[in-house]
C-alpha positions as CSV (number, residue, x, y, z in Angstrom):
1,M,-12.5,59.2,-29.8
2,L,-15.8,60.3,-31.1
3,G,-18.1,58.7,-28.8
4,D,-17.9,61.8,-26.3
5,M,-18.9,63.8,-29.6
6,M,-22.0,61.1,-30.4
7,V,-23.6,61.5,-27.2
8,S,-23.4,65.5,-27.3
9,M,-24.9,66.1,-31.0
10,L,-27.4,63.0,-29.2
11,E,-28.6,65.3,-27.1
12,G,-29.6,68.0,-29.2
13,D,-30.4,71.1,-28.6
14,R,-30.1,69.8,-25.1
15,G,-27.1,69.1,-24.0
16,V,-23.6,71.5,-24.7
17,L,-24.5,71.8,-28.2
18,R,-27.5,73.6,-27.9
19,K,-25.4,76.6,-29.2
20,E,-25.2,75.9,-32.3
21,F,-28.3,74.2,-32.6
22,A,-29.5,77.5,-31.8
23,K,-27.2,78.7,-34.3
24,L,-29.3,76.1,-37.2
25,L,-32.8,77.2,-36.7
26,E,-31.9,80.8,-36.7
27,W,-30.2,80.2,-40.4
28,L,-33.3,78.2,-41.5
29,D,-35.0,81.2,-40.5
30,D,-33.9,82.7,-44.1
31,E,-33.6,80.0,-46.1
32,P,-37.4,78.7,-47.8
33,T,-39.0,76.1,-45.8
34,P,-38.6,72.9,-47.9
35,D,-41.3,70.1,-48.1
36,V,-40.0,66.9,-45.9
37,V,-36.6,66.6,-43.9
38,N,-34.4,63.8,-44.3
39,L,-31.9,63.4,-41.9
40,P,-29.3,61.5,-43.6
41,N,-28.5,59.0,-40.7
42,S,-29.9,58.3,-37.0
43,L,-26.8,59.5,-35.4
44,L,-28.3,63.5,-36.6
45,I,-31.2,62.6,-35.0
46,G,-31.2,64.7,-31.9
47,L,-32.0,67.5,-35.0
48,A,-35.8,65.8,-35.3
49,R,-37.8,67.7,-32.6
50,P,-36.2,70.7,-33.1
51,L,-36.5,70.9,-36.9
52,R,-39.6,69.8,-36.9
53,E,-41.0,72.2,-33.7
54,A,-39.4,74.9,-35.9
55,L,-40.6,74.2,-40.1
56,Q,-43.5,72.6,-39.1
57,R,-42.2,69.8,-41.0
58,P,-42.2,65.8,-41.5
59,I,-39.4,64.6,-40.5
60,C,-37.4,61.3,-42.5
61,C,-34.6,59.8,-41.3
62,T,-32.7,57.3,-43.4
63,L,-30.9,54.5,-41.8
64,Q,-28.1,53.3,-43.9
65,G,-24.7,52.0,-42.0
66,E,-25.0,53.3,-38.2
67,D,-25.3,50.4,-36.6
68,L,-21.5,50.1,-38.3
69,F,-20.4,53.1,-36.1
70,L,-22.4,52.7,-33.0
71,E,-20.7,48.5,-32.8
72,E,-17.1,50.8,-32.6
73,L,-17.9,52.9,-30.0
74,I,-16.7,52.0,-26.1
75,E,-18.7,51.9,-23.7
76,P,-20.3,53.9,-21.6
77,Y,-20.2,55.9,-25.2
78,R,-22.1,53.0,-27.3
79,S,-25.1,53.0,-25.0
80,R,-25.5,56.2,-24.1
81,A,-25.7,56.7,-27.4
82,I,-27.7,53.9,-28.7
83,E,-30.4,54.9,-25.8
84,L,-30.4,58.7,-26.6
85,I,-31.7,57.7,-30.4
86,R,-34.0,55.3,-28.7
87,R,-35.8,58.1,-27.1
88,Q,-36.2,60.2,-30.1
89,V,-37.9,57.6,-32.2
90,A,-40.9,59.5,-31.6
91,D,-39.9,62.8,-33.6
92,V,-39.2,61.4,-36.9
93,D,-42.6,60.4,-38.9
94,T,-40.9,57.8,-40.7
95,F,-37.9,55.6,-41.5
96,I,-36.0,54.6,-44.7
97,A,-33.7,51.8,-45.0
98,V,-32.2,51.1,-48.2
99,S,-32.4,47.4,-48.1
100,D,-35.4,44.6,-46.8
101,Y,-32.5,43.4,-45.1
102,Y,-31.7,46.3,-43.4
103,V,-35.1,46.6,-41.2
104,P,-35.1,44.3,-38.9
105,V,-31.1,44.8,-38.5
106,M,-32.0,48.5,-36.9
107,A,-35.4,48.0,-35.5
108,K,-33.9,45.6,-33.2
109,L,-30.6,47.7,-32.1
110,L,-33.1,51.3,-32.3
111,A,-35.9,50.2,-31.4
112,I,-38.0,51.2,-34.2
113,P,-41.4,49.6,-35.3
114,E,-41.0,48.1,-38.4
115,R,-43.9,49.0,-39.7
116,R,-42.7,52.5,-39.3
117,I,-39.7,51.5,-41.8
118,A,-40.1,51.9,-45.2
119,V,-37.3,50.5,-47.3
120,V,-36.3,52.8,-50.9
121,P,-33.8,50.2,-52.3
122,L,-30.6,52.4,-53.9
123,G,-30.0,52.5,-57.3
124,I,-32.2,54.1,-60.6
125,N,-36.2,52.4,-61.4
126,M,-34.8,51.7,-65.7
127,K,-39.0,50.9,-65.4
128,G,-39.9,52.8,-69.1
129,Y,-36.1,53.2,-70.5
130,T,-34.8,50.8,-73.2
131,Q,-30.9,50.2,-74.1
132,R,-29.7,51.4,-77.6
133,P,-29.2,48.7,-79.9
134,A,-25.1,49.2,-79.9
135,R,-23.1,51.0,-82.9
136,R,-20.3,49.2,-84.2
137,G,-16.7,50.0,-85.3
138,S,-13.9,51.7,-82.6
139,G,-15.9,54.6,-81.9
140,D,-18.2,52.6,-79.7
141,G,-16.3,53.7,-76.2
142,Y,-16.2,56.8,-73.8
143,S,-13.5,57.7,-76.5
144,G,-15.4,57.6,-79.3
145,R,-18.1,59.4,-78.7
146,L,-16.4,61.9,-76.7
147,L,-15.0,62.3,-80.5
148,R,-17.5,62.3,-82.2
149,A,-19.1,65.1,-79.3
150,A,-16.3,67.4,-80.2
151,G,-16.7,68.9,-83.7
152,A,-14.8,66.6,-86.4
153,G,-12.4,65.6,-82.8
154,E,-10.8,69.0,-83.0
155,R,-11.1,69.2,-78.7
156,A,-10.5,65.6,-78.2
157,A,-7.4,65.3,-79.8
158,L,-5.8,68.7,-77.8
159,L,-6.9,66.7,-75.2
160,A,-5.2,63.9,-76.0
161,Q,-1.7,66.6,-76.7
162,A,-2.1,68.0,-73.7
163,Y,-2.7,65.0,-71.5
164,Q,0.3,63.5,-73.0
165,I,2.4,66.2,-72.3
166,F,0.7,66.3,-68.6
167,R,1.7,62.1,-68.4
168,Q,5.6,63.2,-69.5
169,K,8.2,61.3,-67.7
170,V,10.6,64.9,-66.0
171,S,14.0,63.6,-66.6
172,D,17.2,65.1,-64.6
173,T,17.5,67.7,-67.1
174,G,14.2,67.9,-68.3
175,P,12.1,70.9,-66.7
176,A,11.2,71.8,-63.0
177,P,8.8,70.0,-61.2
178,G,5.2,70.3,-61.7
179,A,6.2,72.2,-65.7
180,S,4.4,70.1,-67.3
181,R,1.3,70.3,-65.5
182,W,1.5,74.2,-66.4
183,K,2.5,73.2,-70.0
184,S,-0.7,71.2,-70.5
185,A,-2.9,73.9,-68.6
186,G,-1.6,76.4,-71.5
187,Y,-1.9,74.1,-74.2
188,H,-5.7,74.0,-73.4
189,R,-5.8,77.9,-72.7
190,R,-4.0,78.8,-75.9
191,A,-6.3,76.3,-78.0
192,R,-9.1,78.0,-76.5
193,T,-8.1,81.8,-76.8
194,R,-7.9,80.5,-80.8
195,R,-11.1,78.6,-80.7
196,I,-12.5,81.9,-79.0
197,S,-10.9,84.7,-81.8
198,R,-12.4,82.7,-84.3
199,T,-15.8,83.3,-83.2
């Protein structure tokens, strides 16, 4: 079902979506010029040339999972989409893969020279950071940290009470469905009002 739309997007400003591409470029005229543009996947590679020409900035393209999408397209859309991506590889300054494994996979599928694909692994570089020693006692978890940060636990206690009200099962003779949500919201509002009135 998405094959025709995918091909139209990859045809870019030379296809049926050219007016939409023109609107994007017009909008960019009033925006700060970025240092670099990163397309989140190669399915948007039709934006590479128009953005590079309009912004005069380098274009990167992250490769992350589009092979799975392309494999699910039926013919002739699959072959046409891959062909259109391959034609526009030269419009991208560098490609970014999220793992070493993905480099040869995408290089082969999209005919991208491997030397043009940089690997930027997912995750956070923890170099220079050390883990704090664990504190003993019941306050080690999330709730304990919340209680310590809440000013003697007042806000955390109110939050816990509101949560109990919210989770309370409504019986046939009890309040109308959804009433517990309003009650818990009111609980927060009253607590906040009391707190503001004291300051």
